[in-house]
C-alpha positions in Angstrom: 207.6 -14.9 111.5 206.8 -13.4 114.9 203.6 -11.8 116.0 203.1 -8.7 118.2 200.0 -6.6 118.8 201.4 -3.3 119.9 201.1 0.1 121.5 204.3 1.0 119.7 204.6 4.4 117.9 207.0 2.9 115.4 204.5 0.5 113.8 204.8 0.4 110.0 201.9 -0.5 107.7 202.7 -3.3 105.3 200.8 -5.7 103.1 199.8 -6.7 99.6 196.6 -6.6 97.5 194.9 -9.2 99.9 196.2 -8.2 103.3 197.2 -5.2 105.4 199.5 -5.5 108.4 201.6 -3.8 110.9 205.3 -4.5 111.2 208.0 -3.3 113.6 210.9 -4.9 111.7 211.7 -7.7 109.3 210.8 -10.5 111.7 207.9 -9.1 113.7 204.3 -8.9 112.4 202.1 -7.1 114.9 198.8 -7.8 113.2 197.2 -8.7 109.9 193.9 -7.8 108.3 192.2 -9.3 105.3 191.0 -6.5 103.1 188.1 -8.7 101.9 187.1 -9.6 105.5 188.4 -6.9 108.0 186.7 -8.5 111.0 188.3 -11.9 110.4 191.1 -12.8 112.8 194.2 -14.0 110.8 197.2 -14.5 113.1 197.1 -17.7 115.1 197.6 -16.0 118.5 194.6 -13.6 117.8 192.5 -16.5 116.8 193.1 -18.1 120.1 192.2 -15.1 122.3 188.4 -15.4 121.7 188.5 -18.6 123.8 187.8 -16.1 126.6 184.3 -15.7 125.2 183.8 -19.5 125.7 185.3 -19.4 129.2 182.9 -16.6 130.1 179.9 -17.1 127.7 177.8 -14.5 129.6 180.3 -11.7 129.0 178.6 -8.4 128.1 181.5 -5.9 128.5 185.0 -6.4 127.2 188.1 -4.3 127.9 190.8 -4.5 125.2 194.2 -3.3 126.4 196.3 -2.6 123.3 194.5 -1.6 120.1 197.1 -2.3 117.5 195.5 -2.1 114.1 192.1 -2.8 115.7 191.9 -6.5 114.8 190.4 -7.8 118.1 188.3 -4.7 118.6 186.9 -5.0 115.1 186.2 -8.7 115.6 184.3 -8.2 118.8 182.3 -5.3 117.3 181.3 -7.7 114.5 179.5 -9.9 117.0 175.9 -9.3 118.1 176.2 -5.9 119.8 173.2 -6.7 122.0 175.3 -9.4 123.6 178.9 -8.0 123.9 180.5 -4.6 123.6 184.1 -3.5 123.8 186.2 -0.6 125.0 189.8 -0.4 123.7 192.7 1.4 125.4 196.0 2.3 123.8 198.8 4.7 124.9 199.9 5.7 121.4 198.1 8.4 119.4 200.0 7.2 116.3 198.7 3.7 116.7 195.1 4.9 117.2 195.3 7.1 114.2 196.7 4.2 112.1 193.9 1.9 113.2 191.4 4.6 112.1 193.0 6.1 109.0 194.9 3.1 107.6 192.9 0.1 108.8 189.4 1.7 108.6 188.3 1.5 112.2 185.4 3.9 112.7 186.6 7.1 114.5 183.5 6.9 116.7 184.5 3.6 118.2 184.9 3.5 122.0 188.7 4.0 122.2 190.6 5.6 125.1 194.1 7.0 124.8 195.8 6.0 128.0 198.6 3.9 129.5 197.1 0.5 130.3 198.4 0.5 133.8 197.0 3.9 134.5 193.7 2.9 133.1 193.1 -0.3 135.2 194.4 1.5 138.3 192.1 4.5 138.0 189.0 3.1 136.3 185.9 2.4 138.4 184.2 0.3 135.7 183.8 -3.5 135.7 184.4 -5.8 132.8 183.6 -9.5 132.1 186.7 -10.0 130.0 190.0 -8.2 129.8 192.1 -8.8 126.7 195.7 -7.8 127.3 197.8 -7.6 124.2 200.5 -5.1 125.0 203.9 -4.9 123.3 206.1 -2.1 122.0 209.0 -2.1 119.7 211.1 -2.7 122.8 209.1 -5.7 123.9 206.4 -6.0 126.6 205.9 -3.0 128.9 207.7 -3.6 132.2 204.4 -3.5 134.2 203.2 -6.7 132.4 205.8 -8.5 134.5 204.5 -6.9 137.8 201.9 -8.5 140.1 200.4 -5.1 140.9 199.2 -4.8 137.3 197.2 -8.0 137.6 195.9 -6.9 141.0 194.5 -3.8 139.4 193.0 -5.9 136.5 191.4 -8.2 139.1 189.7 -5.1 140.6 188.2 -4.3 137.2 186.8 -7.9 136.7 183.2 -8.6 137.4 182.2 -11.9 139.1 183.3 -14.8 136.8 185.6 -12.4 134.8 188.4 -13.7 132.7 191.7 -12.2 131.5 193.2 -13.3 128.2 196.9 -12.2 128.0 199.2 -12.4 125.1 202.7 -12.9 126.4 205.4 -12.3 123.8 208.6 -13.9 124.9 210.7 -17.0 124.3 212.4 -16.6 127.7 211.1 -19.5 129.8 212.3 -17.9 133.1 210.5 -14.7 132.2 207.3 -16.5 131.3 207.3 -18.5 134.5 207.8 -15.3 136.5 204.8 -13.7 134.8 202.7 -16.8 135.3 203.5 -16.7 139.0 202.5 -13.0 139.3 199.2 -13.6 137.5 198.3 -16.7 139.5 198.8 -15.0 142.8 195.9 -12.8 141.8 193.9 -15.0 139.4 194.6 -18.6 140.4 192.6 -20.5 137.8 194.6 -20.6 134.5 194.8 -22.1 131.1 197.9 -21.7 128.9 198.3 -22.1 125.2 201.7 -21.7 123.5 201.3 -20.7 119.9 203.2 -23.1 117.7 205.8 -21.4 115.5 205.4 -18.0 117.2 207.0 -16.5 120.3 203.5 -16.0 121.8 201.9 -17.7 124.8 198.3 -17.0 125.6 197.2 -17.1 129.2 193.6 -17.3 130.3 193.2 -16.5 134.0 190.3 -16.0 136.4 189.2 -16.2 140.1 186.7 -19.0 139.6 187.3 -22.5 138.3 187.0 -22.8 134.5 185.1 -25.2 132.3 187.0 -28.4 131.3 188.7 -28.7 128.0 186.2 -31.3 126.9 183.3 -29.0 127.7 185.0 -26.1 125.9 185.4 -28.2 122.8 181.7 -29.0 122.9 180.8 -25.3 123.5 183.1 -24.3 120.6 181.2 -26.6 118.2 177.9 -25.1 119.2 179.2 -21.5 119.0 180.7 -21.4 115.5 177.8 -19.2 114.2 177.7 -17.0 117.3 181.4 -16.3 117.5 182.1 -16.5 113.7 185.0 -18.8 114.5 185.5 -22.5 115.0 187.5 -22.7 118.2 187.5 -26.4 118.7 191.1 -26.9 117.7 192.2 -23.9 119.9 190.3 -25.3 122.8 191.9 -28.7 122.4 195.4 -27.1 122.8 194.7 -25.6 126.2 196.8 -26.8 129.1 195.3 -26.2 132.6 197.7 -25.1 135.4 197.1 -26.7 138.8 195.8 -24.4 141.4 198.2 -23.8 144.2 
């Protein structure tokens, strides 16, 4: 099974009596929600992305590029709102409507309909974390491969800010090219390939990041706060050397 979190207008709701998900074909699951616990992150790649909250524990404002069914947005909103808030951006009205009408996301949630590239280029606001989870039924948008996208994202990051990027590809050459584009703007990086999926999560920032050992310790102390035990995910991180 593959995993994609999408801006696609061709997303199809699927599920059973326990879960509700979005598919874009027989082999691609965009997102999955437990009906009994809507804020719980189910898919492995989504469970890894909150590591950004450990990498930047003082984060107060989060930008979520790619709403999908609202899994990550819903999770962040389930945390203490006095500590962290989120704005989601998605290009597809259909996807936004599905997140609200099918997956129960509150229609008053802070969601902007916009192309992600346009948003980070034109916005004047700053964010502590930018989650980037962009994929259509045709694959990742072309700008995800372009250095200028990460330059605009860097402009939106506050001091100490972190990007958490879901890269959906099993093409090693493509992944290396994207990693190089990101690192020219945000040189400090951790990578986590998601076993059994075509997802690679990249965490990138301007400043040096905590060590894996310290992240594992922080994860153990943050289980209640983050509503997740991220020790296993932290232990799978691989740090890229700074050029």
